[in-house]
SELUM-523923 format. One record per residue (C-alpha): x, y, z; residue in three letters; residue number from 1. Coordinates in Angstrom, 3 decimals. Each point is the difference from the previous one (the first is absolute). Layout:
REM residues N
pt X->X&Y->Y&Z->Z&aa->ALA&i->NUM
...
***
This chain:
REM residues 293
pt X->-17.639&Y->19.983&Z->-30.905&aa->MET&i->1
pt X->-2.039&Y->-3.394&Z->0.119&aa->SER&i->2
pt X->-2.788&Y->-1.686&Z->-1.363&aa->ARG&i->3
pt X->-2.016&Y->-2.420&Z->2.051&aa->SER&i->4
pt X->-1.942&Y->-2.962&Z->-1.127&aa->VAL&i->5
pt X->-2.912&Y->-1.846&Z->1.860&aa->LYS&i->6
pt X->1.065&Y->-2.782&Z->2.057&aa->ALA&i->7
pt X->-1.456&Y->-3.178&Z->-0.020&aa->TYR&i->8
pt X->-1.791&Y->-1.976&Z->2.886&aa->SER&i->9
pt X->-0.260&Y->-3.975&Z->-0.755&aa->TYR&i->10
pt X->0.955&Y->-2.726&Z->2.255&aa->CYS&i->11
pt X->-0.154&Y->0.645&Z->3.928&aa->LYS&i->12
pt X->-0.372&Y->-3.777&Z->0.629&aa->GLY&i->13
pt X->3.327&Y->-0.397&Z->-1.433&aa->CYS&i->14
pt X->2.608&Y->-2.722&Z->1.604&aa->LEU&i->15
pt X->2.976&Y->2.450&Z->1.412&aa->LEU&i->16
pt X->3.388&Y->-0.453&Z->-0.629&aa->MET&i->17
pt X->2.808&Y->-0.078&Z->2.649&aa->SER&i->18
pt X->3.173&Y->0.170&Z->0.741&aa->TYR&i->19
pt X->0.896&Y->-2.918&Z->2.632&aa->LYS&i->20
pt X->3.795&Y->0.103&Z->0.433&aa->ASN&i->21
pt X->1.322&Y->3.607&Z->-0.254&aa->LEU&i->22
pt X->4.248&Y->1.059&Z->0.465&aa->GLY&i->23
pt X->1.158&Y->3.181&Z->1.270&aa->VAL&i->24
pt X->3.776&Y->0.922&Z->-0.314&aa->HIS&i->25
pt X->1.674&Y->1.411&Z->3.587&aa->VAL&i->26
pt X->3.353&Y->1.238&Z->0.894&aa->ASP&i->27
pt X->1.251&Y->2.489&Z->2.392&aa->TYR&i->28
pt X->-1.342&Y->3.358&Z->-0.811&aa->ARG&i->29
pt X->-3.023&Y->1.137&Z->2.109&aa->PRO&i->30
pt X->-2.147&Y->0.929&Z->-2.828&aa->ARG&i->31
pt X->0.307&Y->-3.647&Z->-1.295&aa->CYS&i->32
pt X->-2.599&Y->-0.183&Z->3.088&aa->ARG&i->33
pt X->-2.568&Y->1.682&Z->-2.192&aa->THR&i->34
pt X->-0.128&Y->-2.920&Z->-2.681&aa->SER&i->35
pt X->-0.078&Y->-2.182&Z->2.832&aa->VAL&i->36
pt X->-3.027&Y->1.777&Z->1.305&aa->LYS&i->37
pt X->-2.138&Y->0.054&Z->-3.017&aa->LEU&i->38
pt X->1.089&Y->-4.264&Z->-0.600&aa->ALA&i->39
pt X->-1.843&Y->-0.159&Z->3.238&aa->VAL&i->40
pt X->-3.013&Y->1.778&Z->-0.792&aa->GLU&i->41
pt X->0.216&Y->-2.259&Z->-3.250&aa->LEU&i->42
pt X->0.352&Y->-2.720&Z->1.321&aa->ALA&i->43
pt X->-2.750&Y->0.588&Z->2.681&aa->GLU&i->44
pt X->-2.350&Y->0.813&Z->-2.947&aa->HIS&i->45
pt X->0.758&Y->-3.219&Z->-2.128&aa->PHE&i->46
pt X->0.420&Y->-2.109&Z->2.645&aa->ASN&i->47
pt X->3.444&Y->-0.582&Z->-1.491&aa->ALA&i->48
pt X->3.194&Y->-1.525&Z->1.521&aa->HIS&i->49
pt X->3.109&Y->2.571&Z->0.286&aa->LEU&i->50
pt X->3.448&Y->-0.950&Z->-0.426&aa->THR&i->51
pt X->2.736&Y->2.783&Z->0.715&aa->GLY&i->52
pt X->2.935&Y->-0.215&Z->-2.308&aa->ILE&i->53
pt X->3.546&Y->1.406&Z->1.125&aa->PHE&i->54
pt X->2.798&Y->-0.355&Z->-2.226&aa->VAL&i->55
pt X->3.443&Y->-0.600&Z->0.928&aa->ASP&i->56
pt X->2.316&Y->1.981&Z->-2.889&aa->PRO&i->57
pt X->3.183&Y->-1.923&Z->-0.635&aa->VAL&i->58
pt X->2.790&Y->1.037&Z->1.880&aa->PRO&i->59
pt X->2.662&Y->-0.241&Z->-2.133&aa->MET&i->60
pt X->-0.602&Y->2.987&Z->-2.406&aa->SER&i->61
pt X->2.726&Y->1.148&Z->-2.665&aa->PRO&i->62
pt X->1.008&Y->2.861&Z->2.511&aa->GLU&i->63
pt X->0.791&Y->-2.331&Z->2.441&aa->LEU&i->64
pt X->2.093&Y->-2.740&Z->-2.142&aa->VAL&i->65
pt X->1.845&Y->3.438&Z->-1.473&aa->ALA&i->66
pt X->0.838&Y->0.531&Z->3.819&aa->MET&i->67
pt X->0.927&Y->-3.109&Z->0.753&aa->SER&i->68
pt X->-2.343&Y->-0.240&Z->3.043&aa->ALA&i->69
pt X->1.447&Y->-0.871&Z->3.243&aa->THR&i->70
pt X->-1.664&Y->-2.809&Z->1.874&aa->PRO&i->71
pt X->-1.067&Y->2.911&Z->2.384&aa->VAL&i->72
pt X->-1.279&Y->1.638&Z->-2.189&aa->LEU&i->73
pt X->-2.105&Y->-2.643&Z->-1.518&aa->LEU&i->74
pt X->-0.987&Y->-0.614&Z->3.750&aa->GLU&i->75
pt X->-1.066&Y->3.277&Z->0.260&aa->GLN&i->76
pt X->-2.158&Y->-0.119&Z->-3.252&aa->ILE&i->77
pt X->-1.743&Y->-2.952&Z->1.383&aa->THR&i->78
pt X->-0.934&Y->1.475&Z->3.612&aa->GLU&i->79
pt X->-1.510&Y->2.797&Z->-1.910&aa->GLU&i->80
pt X->-2.061&Y->-1.712&Z->-2.009&aa->GLN&i->81
pt X->-0.970&Y->-2.607&Z->2.766&aa->GLU&i->82
pt X->-1.058&Y->3.339&Z->1.862&aa->LEU&i->83
pt X->-1.978&Y->1.026&Z->-2.626&aa->ARG&i->84
pt X->-1.768&Y->-3.066&Z->-0.603&aa->ALA&i->85
pt X->-0.711&Y->0.079&Z->3.512&aa->THR&i->86
pt X->-1.671&Y->3.307&Z->-0.254&aa->GLU&i->87
pt X->-1.907&Y->-1.123&Z->-3.467&aa->ALA&i->88
pt X->-1.503&Y->-3.020&Z->2.148&aa->ARG&i->89
pt X->-0.857&Y->2.228&Z->3.311&aa->LYS&i->90
pt X->-1.877&Y->2.449&Z->-2.386&aa->ALA&i->91
pt X->-1.720&Y->-2.718&Z->-1.608&aa->PHE&i->92
pt X->-0.810&Y->-2.284&Z->3.123&aa->ASP&i->93
pt X->-1.615&Y->3.651&Z->2.138&aa->GLU&i->94
pt X->-2.143&Y->1.219&Z->-3.233&aa->ILE&i->95
pt X->-1.478&Y->-3.345&Z->-0.313&aa->THR&i->96
pt X->0.030&Y->-1.574&Z->3.086&aa->THR&i->97
pt X->-3.610&Y->2.095&Z->0.812&aa->ALA&i->98
pt X->-1.644&Y->-1.353&Z->-2.943&aa->SER&i->99
pt X->-1.764&Y->-3.951&Z->-0.406&aa->SER&i->100
pt X->1.157&Y->-0.446&Z->-3.282&aa->ILE&i->101
pt X->2.869&Y->-2.723&Z->-0.478&aa->GLN&i->102
pt X->3.090&Y->1.024&Z->-0.469&aa->THR&i->103
pt X->3.822&Y->-1.398&Z->-1.398&aa->GLY&i->104
pt X->3.661&Y->1.175&Z->-0.180&aa->TRP&i->105
pt X->2.674&Y->-0.701&Z->-2.407&aa->ARG&i->106
pt X->3.607&Y->1.112&Z->0.004&aa->ARG&i->107
pt X->1.531&Y->-0.220&Z->-3.561&aa->ALA&i->108
pt X->4.074&Y->0.138&Z->-0.467&aa->THR&i->109
pt X->0.872&Y->1.475&Z->-4.191&aa->GLY&i->110
pt X->0.077&Y->2.657&Z->-2.053&aa->PRO&i->111
pt X->-3.261&Y->2.151&Z->1.345&aa->MET&i->112
pt X->-1.399&Y->0.427&Z->-3.089&aa->TYR&i->113
pt X->-0.147&Y->-3.312&Z->-1.269&aa->SER&i->114
pt X->-0.579&Y->-1.395&Z->3.304&aa->ALA&i->115
pt X->-3.340&Y->2.031&Z->0.957&aa->LEU&i->116
pt X->-1.246&Y->-1.144&Z->-3.093&aa->ASN&i->117
pt X->0.623&Y->-3.553&Z->0.190&aa->VAL&i->118
pt X->-1.895&Y->-0.325&Z->3.390&aa->HIS&i->119
pt X->-2.944&Y->2.827&Z->-1.107&aa->GLY&i->120
pt X->-0.899&Y->-3.020&Z->-2.804&aa->ARG&i->121
pt X->-1.665&Y->-1.792&Z->2.733&aa->TYR&i->122
pt X->-2.908&Y->2.697&Z->0.653&aa->CYS&i->123
pt X->-2.667&Y->1.379&Z->-1.429&aa->ASP&i->124
pt X->1.011&Y->3.677&Z->0.658&aa->LEU&i->125
pt X->3.435&Y->1.369&Z->0.752&aa->MET&i->126
pt X->-0.226&Y->3.284&Z->1.842&aa->ILE&i->127
pt X->3.038&Y->2.447&Z->0.180&aa->LEU&i->128
pt X->1.580&Y->3.376&Z->1.053&aa->ASN&i->129
pt X->0.186&Y->2.367&Z->-2.486&aa->GLN&i->130
pt X->3.981&Y->0.620&Z->0.043&aa->GLU&i->131
pt X->0.982&Y->3.699&Z->0.816&aa->GLY&i->132
pt X->2.550&Y->2.631&Z->-0.541&aa->GLU&i->133
pt X->3.571&Y->-1.020&Z->1.372&aa->GLY&i->134
pt X->-1.418&Y->-3.772&Z->-0.545&aa->ASP&i->135
pt X->2.688&Y->-2.103&Z->-1.806&aa->ASP&i->136
pt X->-2.418&Y->-0.917&Z->-3.187&aa->ALA&i->137
pt X->1.877&Y->-2.456&Z->-1.827&aa->LEU&i->138
pt X->-2.989&Y->-0.206&Z->-2.892&aa->ALA&i->139
pt X->-1.562&Y->2.935&Z->-1.383&aa->LEU&i->140
pt X->-2.801&Y->0.055&Z->2.552&aa->GLY&i->141
pt X->1.652&Y->-2.154&Z->2.451&aa->GLY&i->142
pt X->-1.688&Y->-3.319&Z->1.291&aa->PHE&i->143
pt X->-3.666&Y->0.835&Z->-1.763&aa->ALA&i->144
pt X->1.686&Y->0.315&Z->-3.253&aa->ASP&i->145
pt X->1.506&Y->-2.922&Z->0.529&aa->SER&i->146
pt X->-2.591&Y->-1.908&Z->1.402&aa->ALA&i->147
pt X->-2.616&Y->1.004&Z->-2.540&aa->VAL&i->148
pt X->2.212&Y->-1.767&Z->-2.711&aa->LEU&i->149
pt X->1.402&Y->-2.728&Z->1.867&aa->GLU&i->150
pt X->-1.895&Y->-1.210&Z->2.484&aa->MET&i->151
pt X->-3.275&Y->-1.235&Z->-1.973&aa->GLY&i->152
pt X->-2.349&Y->1.167&Z->2.565&aa->ARG&i->153
pt X->-1.810&Y->3.500&Z->0.937&aa->PRO&i->154
pt X->1.866&Y->2.135&Z->1.593&aa->VAL&i->155
pt X->-2.041&Y->2.868&Z->2.251&aa->LEU&i->156
pt X->2.707&Y->2.810&Z->0.407&aa->VAL&i->157
pt X->-0.655&Y->2.138&Z->3.185&aa->VAL&i->158
pt X->1.063&Y->3.843&Z->0.128&aa->PRO&i->159
pt X->2.751&Y->0.391&Z->2.585&aa->PHE&i->160
pt X->-2.423&Y->3.464&Z->0.581&aa->ILE&i->161
pt X->-2.372&Y->-2.600&Z->1.775&aa->GLY&i->162
pt X->-3.222&Y->-1.696&Z->-1.442&aa->ALA&i->163
pt X->-3.068&Y->1.825&Z->0.491&aa->PRO&i->164
pt X->-2.964&Y->-2.477&Z->1.500&aa->ALA&i->165
pt X->-2.287&Y->-1.792&Z->-1.474&aa->PRO&i->166
pt X->2.011&Y->-1.354&Z->-2.509&aa->LEU&i->167
pt X->-1.927&Y->-0.496&Z->-3.323&aa->GLY&i->168
pt X->-3.421&Y->2.193&Z->1.984&aa->GLY&i->169
pt X->0.513&Y->1.850&Z->-3.443&aa->LYS&i->170
pt X->2.395&Y->-1.892&Z->-2.965&aa->ALA&i->171
pt X->1.070&Y->1.383&Z->-3.014&aa->LEU&i->172
pt X->0.968&Y->-2.376&Z->-2.845&aa->VAL&i->173
pt X->2.496&Y->1.242&Z->-2.771&aa->ALA&i->174
pt X->-1.690&Y->-1.168&Z->-3.151&aa->TRP&i->175
pt X->1.521&Y->-0.428&Z->-3.306&aa->ASN&i->176
pt X->-1.271&Y->-3.163&Z->-1.493&aa->GLY&i->177
pt X->3.748&Y->-1.447&Z->0.671&aa->SER&i->178
pt X->0.712&Y->-3.583&Z->0.607&aa->GLN&i->179
pt X->1.891&Y->1.528&Z->3.503&aa->GLU&i->180
pt X->-3.267&Y->1.457&Z->0.739&aa->ALA&i->181
pt X->-2.091&Y->-2.307&Z->-0.461&aa->ALA&i->182
pt X->2.315&Y->-2.657&Z->2.152&aa->ARG&i->183
pt X->0.549&Y->2.909&Z->3.015&aa->ALA&i->184
pt X->-4.594&Y->0.179&Z->0.156&aa->VAL&i->185
pt X->0.047&Y->-3.761&Z->-0.076&aa->ASN&i->186
pt X->2.910&Y->0.259&Z->2.901&aa->ASP&i->187
pt X->-1.754&Y->2.775&Z->1.816&aa->ALA&i->188
pt X->-3.697&Y->-1.421&Z->-0.275&aa->MET&i->189
pt X->-0.210&Y->-1.294&Z->3.837&aa->PRO&i->190
pt X->0.745&Y->3.696&Z->0.906&aa->LEU&i->191
pt X->-2.263&Y->1.617&Z->-2.678&aa->LEU&i->192
pt X->-2.878&Y->-2.383&Z->1.238&aa->GLU&i->193
pt X->0.252&Y->1.523&Z->3.297&aa->SER&i->194
pt X->0.465&Y->3.694&Z->-1.120&aa->ALA&i->195
pt X->-2.769&Y->2.578&Z->0.918&aa->ARG&i->196
pt X->0.544&Y->1.682&Z->-3.529&aa->GLU&i->197
pt X->2.105&Y->-0.820&Z->-2.889&aa->VAL&i->198
pt X->0.513&Y->2.164&Z->-3.123&aa->GLN&i->199
pt X->1.584&Y->-1.152&Z->-3.081&aa->VAL&i->200
pt X->2.398&Y->2.857&Z->-1.642&aa->VAL&i->201
pt X->0.822&Y->-0.056&Z->-3.811&aa->CYS&i->202
pt X->2.913&Y->2.498&Z->-0.765&aa->ILE&i->203
pt X->-0.487&Y->1.325&Z->-4.031&aa->GLU&i->204
pt X->3.222&Y->0.064&Z->-0.757&aa->PRO&i->205
pt X->1.379&Y->3.177&Z->-2.186&aa->ASP&i->206
pt X->1.000&Y->-2.228&Z->-3.083&aa->THR&i->207
pt X->-1.180&Y->-3.230&Z->-0.670&aa->THR&i->208
pt X->2.885&Y->-2.644&Z->-0.637&aa->GLU&i->209
pt X->0.113&Y->-3.215&Z->-1.983&aa->GLU&i->210
pt X->0.004&Y->-1.879&Z->2.595&aa->ASP&i->211
pt X->-2.782&Y->1.873&Z->2.410&aa->GLU&i->212
pt X->-3.713&Y->-0.987&Z->-0.584&aa->VAL&i->213
pt X->-2.144&Y->1.924&Z->1.850&aa->SER&i->214
pt X->-3.069&Y->-1.736&Z->1.752&aa->LEU&i->215
pt X->-2.651&Y->1.631&Z->1.930&aa->PRO&i->216
pt X->-0.299&Y->-0.813&Z->3.659&aa->GLY&i->217
pt X->-3.443&Y->-1.108&Z->0.084&aa->ALA&i->218
pt X->0.751&Y->-3.329&Z->-1.294&aa->ASP&i->219
pt X->2.035&Y->-0.554&Z->3.404&aa->LEU&i->220
pt X->-2.214&Y->1.498&Z->1.715&aa->CYS&i->221
pt X->-2.762&Y->-2.925&Z->-0.992&aa->PHE&i->222
pt X->2.731&Y->-2.566&Z->0.497&aa->HIS&i->223
pt X->0.218&Y->1.356&Z->3.486&aa->LEU&i->224
pt X->-3.861&Y->-0.031&Z->0.579&aa->ALA&i->225
pt X->0.160&Y->-3.392&Z->-0.918&aa->THR&i->226
pt X->2.007&Y->-0.409&Z->3.345&aa->HIS&i->227
pt X->-2.111&Y->2.290&Z->1.810&aa->GLY&i->228
pt X->2.001&Y->2.998&Z->-0.490&aa->VAL&i->229
pt X->-1.919&Y->3.328&Z->-0.456&aa->ARG&i->230
pt X->2.619&Y->1.675&Z->-2.071&aa->ALA&i->231
pt X->-0.625&Y->3.288&Z->-1.652&aa->GLU&i->232
pt X->2.470&Y->1.107&Z->-3.739&aa->ALA&i->233
pt X->1.459&Y->3.048&Z->0.073&aa->HIS&i->234
pt X->2.342&Y->1.350&Z->-3.227&aa->VAL&i->235
pt X->2.448&Y->2.357&Z->0.422&aa->ILE&i->236
pt X->1.911&Y->2.260&Z->-1.902&aa->SER&i->237
pt X->3.913&Y->-0.146&Z->0.436&aa->GLY&i->238
pt X->0.244&Y->3.660&Z->-1.018&aa->SER&i->239
pt X->3.897&Y->-0.175&Z->-0.935&aa->GLY&i->240
pt X->0.587&Y->-1.500&Z->3.548&aa->MET&i->241
pt X->2.024&Y->-2.846&Z->0.735&aa->ASP&i->242
pt X->-2.509&Y->-2.854&Z->1.062&aa->SER&i->243
pt X->0.880&Y->-1.212&Z->2.849&aa->GLY&i->244
pt X->-0.163&Y->4.072&Z->1.368&aa->ASN&i->245
pt X->-3.550&Y->0.347&Z->-1.475&aa->VAL&i->246
pt X->-0.974&Y->-3.812&Z->1.903&aa->LEU&i->247
pt X->1.390&Y->1.340&Z->3.185&aa->LEU&i->248
pt X->-1.758&Y->3.107&Z->-0.426&aa->SER&i->249
pt X->-3.331&Y->-1.670&Z->-0.623&aa->HIS&i->250
pt X->0.166&Y->-2.156&Z->2.898&aa->ALA&i->251
pt X->0.483&Y->2.891&Z->2.608&aa->ALA&i->252
pt X->-2.693&Y->1.884&Z->-1.547&aa->ASP&i->253
pt X->-2.043&Y->-3.336&Z->0.571&aa->TYR&i->254
pt X->1.132&Y->-0.584&Z->3.318&aa->GLY&i->255
pt X->1.529&Y->-3.552&Z->-1.344&aa->ALA&i->256
pt X->1.414&Y->-1.664&Z->2.991&aa->ASN&i->257
pt X->1.033&Y->-3.315&Z->-2.182&aa->LEU&i->258
pt X->1.341&Y->0.278&Z->-4.033&aa->ILE&i->259
pt X->-0.496&Y->-3.202&Z->-1.941&aa->VAL&i->260
pt X->2.504&Y->0.227&Z->-3.204&aa->ALA&i->261
pt X->2.296&Y->-2.591&Z->-2.137&aa->GLY&i->262
pt X->3.647&Y->0.768&Z->-0.432&aa->ALA&i->263
pt X->2.142&Y->0.250&Z->-2.710&aa->TYR&i->264
pt X->-1.868&Y->0.147&Z->-3.323&aa->GLY&i->265
pt X->3.251&Y->1.289&Z->-1.434&aa->HIS&i->266
pt X->3.200&Y->-1.347&Z->0.731&aa->SER&i->267
pt X->1.460&Y->0.451&Z->3.300&aa->ARG&i->268
pt X->3.139&Y->2.582&Z->-2.110&aa->PHE&i->269
pt X->-2.322&Y->1.429&Z->-1.774&aa->ARG&i->270
pt X->-1.706&Y->1.423&Z->2.932&aa->GLU&i->271
pt X->3.299&Y->0.958&Z->1.620&aa->LEU&i->272
pt X->0.600&Y->2.083&Z->-3.094&aa->VAL&i->273
pt X->-3.177&Y->1.586&Z->-0.972&aa->LEU&i->274
pt X->-1.775&Y->-0.012&Z->3.106&aa->GLY&i->275
pt X->-3.164&Y->-2.657&Z->0.594&aa->GLY&i->276
pt X->-3.022&Y->-0.309&Z->2.558&aa->MET&i->277
pt X->1.843&Y->-2.944&Z->1.968&aa->THR&i->278
pt X->3.304&Y->1.906&Z->0.570&aa->LEU&i->279
pt X->-2.487&Y->3.176&Z->0.887&aa->HIS&i->280
pt X->-2.051&Y->-2.282&Z->2.749&aa->LEU&i->281
pt X->2.746&Y->-1.680&Z->1.733&aa->LEU&i->282
pt X->1.563&Y->3.159&Z->0.821&aa->ARG&i->283
pt X->-2.484&Y->2.586&Z->0.197&aa->HIS&i->284
pt X->-3.262&Y->-2.082&Z->1.551&aa->MET&i->285
pt X->-2.155&Y->1.699&Z->2.424&aa->THR&i->286
pt X->-2.283&Y->-2.711&Z->0.821&aa->VAL&i->287
pt X->0.950&Y->-4.337&Z->-0.274&aa->PRO&i->288
pt X->0.355&Y->-0.827&Z->-3.388&aa->VAL&i->289
pt X->-0.762&Y->-4.007&Z->-0.954&aa->LEU&i->290
pt X->1.677&Y->-0.948&Z->-3.474&aa->MET&i->291
pt X->0.282&Y->-3.062&Z->-2.008&aa->SER&i->292
pt X->2.348&Y->-0.781&Z->-2.949&aa->HIS&i->293
***
């Protein structure tokens, strides 16, 4: 059950914000094409430069050291990495060639997550694929979990099941008045300004903790209106459910094709033990999610 608040209509002639330099992680897996295609669409929409980033993992893993890897084995690993890099570059070129956008390519070597984070800091927005079952996730939520906490840039995570189009046609903002949520809204402003509809959702907690403040979504709607974004606020009862489940259920009912959310309002360890919205969205998203911390 939700309660709606009247939408504001304010500044329609405001100067729009924009992304001018986008980054997308590219690897050898076929589903990576989904995030590259979405990145191209965004680059075309914002007239932005798009950089494909491929990371060669450090070849000498602890397992190889323990095995006293032979030169022949190391050569095989190097050849496999070259093949994967070639496949990734080929996929990126095939998708971007048909577009008129400016593109670049970076091939980094090092620990997977840290190398990606370093290169992602030179982008306005980083686009990643959600990791699926069977992926070697070294962080709690995989690439996105590491990136949103350590990259220092907003991260747009694309579901491995694909992304509905157009991105941001109906955008949903998860709002709790926190620092993380405020950062996410600011980082997502170019997408929100481009959206056909925006809904601000506040989930009523079953219990109020000392560090939680109930803030009306109407205040955020007014702020968005000053940017020319017409948004409507809704208050949704948690009804004893996990907040991530509540948000995704409401997003499905609303028909959202973009979710904007702050990441890790509580500690990562607490979310791992007690559950939380960030990890739930990273694991169960059905539409692209833009996160900031």
